[in-house]
C-alpha positions in Angstrom: -2.3 -26.3 -0.2 -3.5 -22.8 0.8 -6.6 -22.6 2.9 -8.9 -19.9 4.2 -11.3 -19.5 7.2 -14.9 -20.6 6.8 -16.1 -17.0 7.2 -13.6 -15.5 4.7 -15.1 -12.9 2.3 -14.7 -13.5 -1.4 -15.6 -10.6 -3.6 -14.9 -8.2 -6.4 -14.6 -4.5 -6.3 -16.3 -2.0 -8.6 -16.7 1.8 -8.8 -19.6 4.0 -10.0 -17.8 6.0 -12.7 -16.1 3.0 -14.2 -19.2 0.8 -14.3 -22.3 2.9 -14.5 -21.9 5.2 -17.5 -25.0 7.0 -18.9 -25.0 10.7 -18.1 -22.4 11.1 -15.3 -22.0 14.7 -14.1 -18.8 14.5 -12.0 -15.4 16.1 -12.5 -14.1 13.0 -14.4 -16.9 13.5 -17.0 -15.8 17.1 -17.3 -12.2 15.9 -17.7 -13.3 13.7 -20.6 -15.3 16.6 -22.2 -12.0 18.6 -22.1 -10.3 15.7 -24.1 -8.0 14.9 -21.2 -8.4 11.1 -21.3 -5.0 10.0 -22.6 -6.3 7.2 -24.7 -8.9 9.4 -26.4 -11.6 6.9 -25.3 -15.0 7.9 -23.9 -16.7 6.3 -21.0 -20.0 6.1 -22.8 -22.2 3.4 -21.2 -19.2 1.9 -19.4 -20.5 -1.4 -18.2 -24.1 -0.1 -18.3 -24.6 -0.6 -14.6 -26.8 2.4 -14.1 -29.4 0.8 -16.4 -28.7 -2.9 -16.0 -26.3 -4.2 -13.3 -28.2 -7.4 -12.8 -26.3 -9.4 -15.4 -22.9 -8.8 -13.7 -24.4 -9.4 -10.2 -25.5 -12.8 -11.5 -22.0 -13.4 -12.8 -20.7 -12.6 -9.3 -23.2 -15.0 -7.8 -22.2 -17.7 -10.3 -18.5 -17.4 -9.1 -19.7 -18.1 -5.6 -18.9 -14.7 -4.2 -20.3 -13.7 -0.8 -19.3 -10.0 -1.0 -19.4 -7.2 -3.5 -17.9 -3.7 -3.2 -19.6 -0.8 -5.0 -19.4 3.0 -4.8 -21.9 5.8 -5.0 -21.5 8.7 -7.4 -21.9 11.8 -5.3 -22.7 13.9 -8.3 -25.8 11.9 -9.1 -27.0 12.2 -5.5 -26.2 15.9 -4.9 -26.0 17.5 -8.4 -26.1 21.0 -6.9 -25.2 22.1 -3.3 -27.7 20.9 -0.8 -30.1 19.7 -3.6 -30.7 16.0 -3.4 -31.8 13.6 -6.1 -34.1 11.1 -4.4 -34.5 9.0 -7.5 -30.7 8.5 -7.6 -30.4 7.4 -4.0 -33.4 5.1 -4.6 -31.6 3.5 -7.5 -28.6 2.8 -5.3 -30.9 1.3 -2.7 -32.3 -1.1 -5.3 -28.7 -2.0 -6.4 -27.8 -2.9 -2.8 -31.0 -4.9 -2.4 -30.1 -6.8 -5.6 -26.6 -7.6 -4.2 -28.1 -8.9 -0.9 -30.8 -10.9 -2.8 -27.9 -12.8 -4.5 -26.3 -13.7 -1.1 -23.6 -11.2 -1.2 -22.6 -8.7 1.5 -22.4 -5.2 0.2 -19.5 -2.9 0.9 -20.3 0.7 -0.1 -17.7 3.3 -0.9 -18.8 7.0 -0.7 -15.9 8.6 -2.7 -14.2 6.5 -5.4 -12.3 9.4 -7.0 -15.4 11.3 -8.2 -17.5 14.2 -6.8 -19.8 16.8 -8.2 -18.6 19.5 -10.6 -19.8 22.2 -8.2 -17.5 20.7 -5.5 -14.6 20.6 -7.9 -15.2 24.2 -8.9 -14.9 25.4 -5.4 -11.5 23.7 -4.9 -12.5 20.1 -4.1 -10.7 19.1 -0.9 -8.4 22.1 -0.7 -10.8 24.5 1.2 -10.9 24.0 4.9 -14.7 23.5 4.9 -14.6 20.7 2.4 -14.8 18.0 5.0 -18.1 19.3 6.3 -19.6 19.2 2.8 -18.5 15.6 2.4 -19.9 14.7 5.8 -23.2 16.2 4.8 -23.3 13.8 1.8 -22.2 10.9 3.9 -25.1 11.6 6.3 -27.7 11.7 3.5 -26.3 8.4 1.9 -26.2 6.6 5.3 -29.7 7.7 6.3 -31.1 6.0 3.2 -28.8 2.9 2.9 -28.2 2.1 6.6 -31.0 -0.5 6.6 -29.4 -2.3 3.7 -25.6 -2.0 4.3 -23.4 -1.9 7.4 -20.0 -1.9 5.8 -18.8 1.5 4.6 -15.6 2.8 3.0 -15.6 6.6 3.1 -12.8 7.0 0.5 -11.0 5.0 -2.0 -7.2 5.7 -2.2 -6.8 9.2 -0.9 -3.1 8.8 -1.7 -3.8 8.2 -5.4 -6.3 11.0 -5.6 -3.9 13.5 -4.1 -0.7 12.5 -5.7 -2.1 11.9 -9.2 -4.2 15.1 -9.1 -1.7 17.5 -7.5 1.8 16.0 -8.1 1.7 14.1 -11.4 -1.2 15.9 -13.2 -2.8 12.6 -14.3 -6.1 13.1 -12.5 -8.4 16.1 -12.2 -7.5 18.9 -11.4 -4.4 18.0 -13.4 -1.8 20.0 -11.4 1.9 19.1 -11.1 4.5 19.4 -8.4 2.0 21.0 -5.9 3.6 19.5 -2.8 1.8 21.7 -0.3 -1.6 21.2 -2.0 -1.0 17.4 -2.0 -0.4 17.5 1.8 -3.4 19.7 2.5 -5.7 17.5 0.4 -4.5 14.4 2.2 -5.1 16.1 5.6 -8.6 17.3 4.6 -9.7 14.0 3.2 -8.8 12.2 6.4 -10.6 14.9 8.4 -13.6 14.3 6.1 -13.3 10.6 6.8 -13.3 11.3 10.6 -16.4 13.4 10.3 -18.2 10.9 8.1 -17.2 8.1 10.5 -19.0 9.9 13.3 -22.0 10.7 11.2 -22.4 7.1 10.0 -22.0 5.7 13.5 -24.6 8.1 14.8 -27.1 6.9 12.2 -26.1 3.2 12.4 -24.5 2.2 15.7 -23.5 -1.3 14.4 -21.8 0.1 11.3 -18.2 -0.8 10.3 -16.5 2.2 8.8 -13.1 2.3 7.1 -11.3 3.4 4.0 -9.1 1.9 1.3 -5.6 3.0 0.6 -3.3 2.0 -2.2 0.0 0.3 -1.5 2.8 0.2 -4.2 6.0 -1.6 -3.4 8.8 1.0 -4.1 12.2 -0.4 -4.9 15.3 1.9 -5.1 17.1 1.1 -8.3 20.5 1.4 -6.7 22.1 2.0 -3.4 22.9 5.6 -4.3 21.7 8.2 -1.7 19.6 10.1 -4.3 17.7 7.0 -5.5 17.1 5.8 -1.9 16.0 9.3 -0.8 13.5 9.6 -3.7 12.1 6.1 -2.9 11.8 7.1 0.8 9.9 10.3 0.0 7.6 8.5 -2.4 7.0 5.8 0.1 6.3 8.3 2.9 3.7 10.4 1.0 2.1 7.5 -0.9 2.2 4.3 1.1 2.2 5.6 4.6 0.1 8.8 4.6 -3.0 7.1 5.8 -1.1 5.0 8.2 0.6 8.0 9.8 -2.6 10.0 10.0 -4.4 7.2 11.8 -1.5 6.5 14.1 -0.4 10.1 15.0 -2.9 12.5 13.4 -0.3 14.0 11.1 1.7 13.3 8.0 5.3 12.0 7.9 8.1 14.6 7.7 8.5 16.7 5.6 4.9 16.7 4.5 3.6 17.2 8.0 5.1 20.7 8.0 2.9 21.6 5.0 -0.5 20.6 6.3 -2.6 20.9 9.4 -2.7 18.1 11.9 -5.8 16.0 12.0 -6.3 14.8 15.6 -10.0 14.0 14.8 -8.9 10.9 12.7 -7.2 9.1 15.7 -9.1 5.8 16.5 -11.6 6.6 13.7 -11.4 3.4 11.6 -13.1 0.0 12.2 -11.1 -1.7 9.4 -8.6 -0.8 6.7 -8.9 -1.7 3.1 -5.6 -2.3 1.1 -5.5 -2.0 -2.7 -2.4 -3.8 -3.8 -1.3 -4.3 -7.4 2.3 -3.7 -8.3 5.9 -2.7 -7.7 7.6 0.4 -9.2 11.4 1.0 -9.3 12.8 4.4 -8.4 15.8 6.1 -10.0 16.8 9.7 -9.8 15.3 11.4 -12.9 18.6 12.2 -14.7 17.1 12.0 -18.3 14.0 13.2 -20.0 12.3 9.8 -20.0 12.7 9.5 -16.2 11.7 13.1 -15.6 8.4 12.4 -17.4 7.6 9.5 -15.0 9.0 11.2 -11.8 11.9 8.6 -11.7 9.5 5.6 -11.7 10.1 2.8 -14.1 9.7 -1.0 -14.6 12.7 -3.1 -15.7 12.0 -4.8 -19.0 12.5 -8.3 -17.6 10.0 -7.8 -14.7 6.7 -9.7 -14.9 4.1 -7.2 -16.3 0.6 -7.1 -17.6 -0.3 -4.7 -20.4 1.5 -1.3 -20.1 0.0 2.1 -19.7 0.0 4.5 -22.6 2.7 6.8 -21.3 3.4 6.0 -17.7 4.5 2.5 -16.6 1.7 0.5 -15.0 4.0 -1.4 -12.7 5.6 -4.8 -12.1 3.1 -7.5 -11.2 4.1 -8.2 -7.6 2.1 -10.7 -5.6 4.4 -10.3 -2.6 3.2 -6.7 -2.2 0.3 -7.8 0.0 2.9 -9.1 2.6 4.5 -5.7 3.1 1.2 -3.9 3.0 -0.6 -6.1 5.6 2.4 -6.3 7.9 2.7 -2.5 7.9 -1.0 -1.7 8.3 -1.4 -4.3 11.0 0.0 -1.6 13.3 -3.5 -0.2 13.4 -4.8 -3.3 15.1 -8.0 -3.4 13.1 -9.3 -6.0 10.6 -7.8 -5.8 7.2 -9.4 -6.5 3.8 -7.6 -6.7 0.4 -10.2 -4.4 -1.2 -8.5 -4.4 -4.7 -6.0 -6.6 -6.4 -5.5 -7.6 -10.0 -3.5 -6.8 -13.2 -4.3 -5.3 -16.6 -4.1 -8.3 -18.9 -6.2 -8.3 -22.1 -5.0 -11.8 -23.0 -5.2 -13.2 -19.5 -1.6 -14.2 -19.8 -0.3 -13.2 -16.3 -3.5 -12.8 -14.3 -3.8 -16.5 -13.2 -0.3 -16.3 -11.7 -1.0 -13.0 -9.9 -4.3 -14.4 -8.6 -2.9 -17.7 -7.2 0.3 -16.2 -5.8 -1.4 -13.3 -4.1 -4.0 -15.5 -2.5 -1.3 -17.9 -1.4 0.3 -15.0 0.4 -3.0 -14.0 1.9 -3.4 -17.5 3.2 0.1 -17.4 4.7 -0.6 -14.1 6.4 -3.8 -15.5 8.0 -1.9 -18.5 9.2 0.7 -16.2 10.8 -2.1 -14.5 12.8 -2.9 -11.4 10.8 -6.5 -10.4 11.0 -7.2 -10.6 7.3 -10.9 -11.1 6.6 -11.5 -10.9 2.9 -10.2 -10.5 -0.7 -11.9 -8.4 -3.4 -10.5 -8.9 -6.9 -10.5 -5.9 -9.4 -12.7 -6.6 -11.2 -15.6 -8.7 -12.4 -15.6 -7.2 -16.0 -13.4 -4.9 -18.0 -14.2 -1.3 -17.1 -13.3 2.3 -18.0 -9.8 2.7 -16.5 -9.7 6.5 -15.7 -7.0 8.2 -17.8 -6.2 5.0 -19.6 -9.7 4.6 -20.9 -10.4 1.1 -22.4 -6.8 0.3 -22.9 -6.1 -1.5 -19.6 -8.4 -4.5 -19.1 -8.8 -5.8 -15.6 -11.9 -8.0 -15.9 -12.3 -11.6 -15.0 -14.8 -11.3 -17.9 -13.9 -9.6 -21.2 -16.2 -6.8 -22.1 -17.0 -5.8 -25.7 -18.0 -2.2 -24.8 -19.8 -1.7 -28.1 -22.1 -4.7 -27.8 -21.9 -5.1 -24.0 -21.3 -8.8 -24.5 -19.3 -10.5 -21.6 -17.0 -13.4 -22.3 -15.3 -15.3 -19.4 -11.5 -15.4 -19.3 -9.8 -18.5 -17.9 -9.2 -16.4 -14.7 -12.9 -16.3 -14.1 -13.0 -20.2 -14.0 -9.9 -20.2 -11.8 -11.3 -17.7 -9.3 -14.6 -19.7 -9.2 -12.6 -22.9 -8.4 -10.7 -21.2 -5.6 -13.8 -19.5 -4.1 -16.0 -22.5 -4.2 -13.4 -24.7 -2.6 -12.3 -22.0 -0.1 -8.7 -23.2 -0.8 -6.0 -23.4 -3.5 -5.0 -26.9 -4.3 -1.4 -28.1 -4.5 -2.0 -28.7 -8.3 -2.9 -25.0 -8.8 -0.1 -23.8 -6.7 2.3 -25.9 -8.8 0.8 -24.9 -12.1 1.0 -21.2 -11.4 4.2 -21.1 -9.3 6.2 -19.0 -11.8 5.2 -15.9 -13.8 4.9 -16.3 -17.6 7.4 -14.5 -19.9 7.8 -10.8 -19.3 6.3 -8.2 -21.6 3.0 -7.0 -22.9 1.5 -5.5 -26.0 -0.2 -2.2 -26.0 -3.4 -2.4 -27.9 -5.8 0.4 -28.8 -8.6 0.9 -26.3 -11.6 1.0 -28.7 -15.1 2.2 -27.9 -14.4 5.9 -28.7 
């Protein structure tokens, strides 16, 4: 049996762009207008949260959740420099109130990959004054929401934002192999976090302020020096960038030589969020296929959910939370698993991922790690960035044309675990092994 503390937080995570739909004016909407979404899908209404989030909030309540993570769309709130949309911030206040009314503790993320087009046009987080502009937004948001929320994440996955936007070209601005830019963006985002941390604490002394970083287990394909070096470099810039900045104020060598130090970020986190999904294998890119993926691949026999359109999504790897938690425990702050899940339209592998990940979470808590909550990604299928509607992460299936929700068996499974606050021996036995490897790529729909 796997048990959890009485005060453990059970939640799901969401984000504004992926859930809200309806007239977004951020850089991802512009990316879509430029036909850059690889699947060809459009976000459209997404999950229709801007107009009607209450149905999904009630689904969360029915699962027995006591926490819910959302994000704010900066572009809605500040559509032009220093011009504030008070109707938009009021809409977010009402959303947070609705979360609280259903007995859930709100966690609010200020930057979940999106920002206004005007901010993107001036270089986003490359200019040295970008942290001050973000802190101005953080101050406005906190001044309106501080009476409703005390748990804040300044950023979601700075490592994904920087690497996918400036190294792999998968996110806006779509640049590739800009090593220096990647390092500068990472440094500036963490300085922006530090400034926002101070602003929020000035407004709300009791606030708890952190950020969420993504952890991908990286496995060298062989013992060759080139494969191991590439895995080491990826691990340094991706998995450990936030950790190194919080511990030392700088990035790991060689990236630290390319960006300014950020001493302001030292001791500026009250908790850390870990988003843990998968494992990728690393091999020196000696052929065209590996060069297209930067040497990252997934063995055919590895347990996987549904694959990405061009890039491998990753091996489903519940043990990733063990490495992530043990490494980030060096910060000596509380830890939340702020995202975890698997793209799985048929709900074939999700139950195994859910049970085995939570079993590892229970073990880590029993070993003394200060792990306080688990947020599944996500309550309902949502618009998955460059993959559009192709990758389905929801506990509930979404027909994005009709907006009808249908529970997958994982929704019932998560409800059983949450309401019992434990995983029974029967569930541990039933989902002890992954199902057969493989996945079928299906069209996304909802163009």
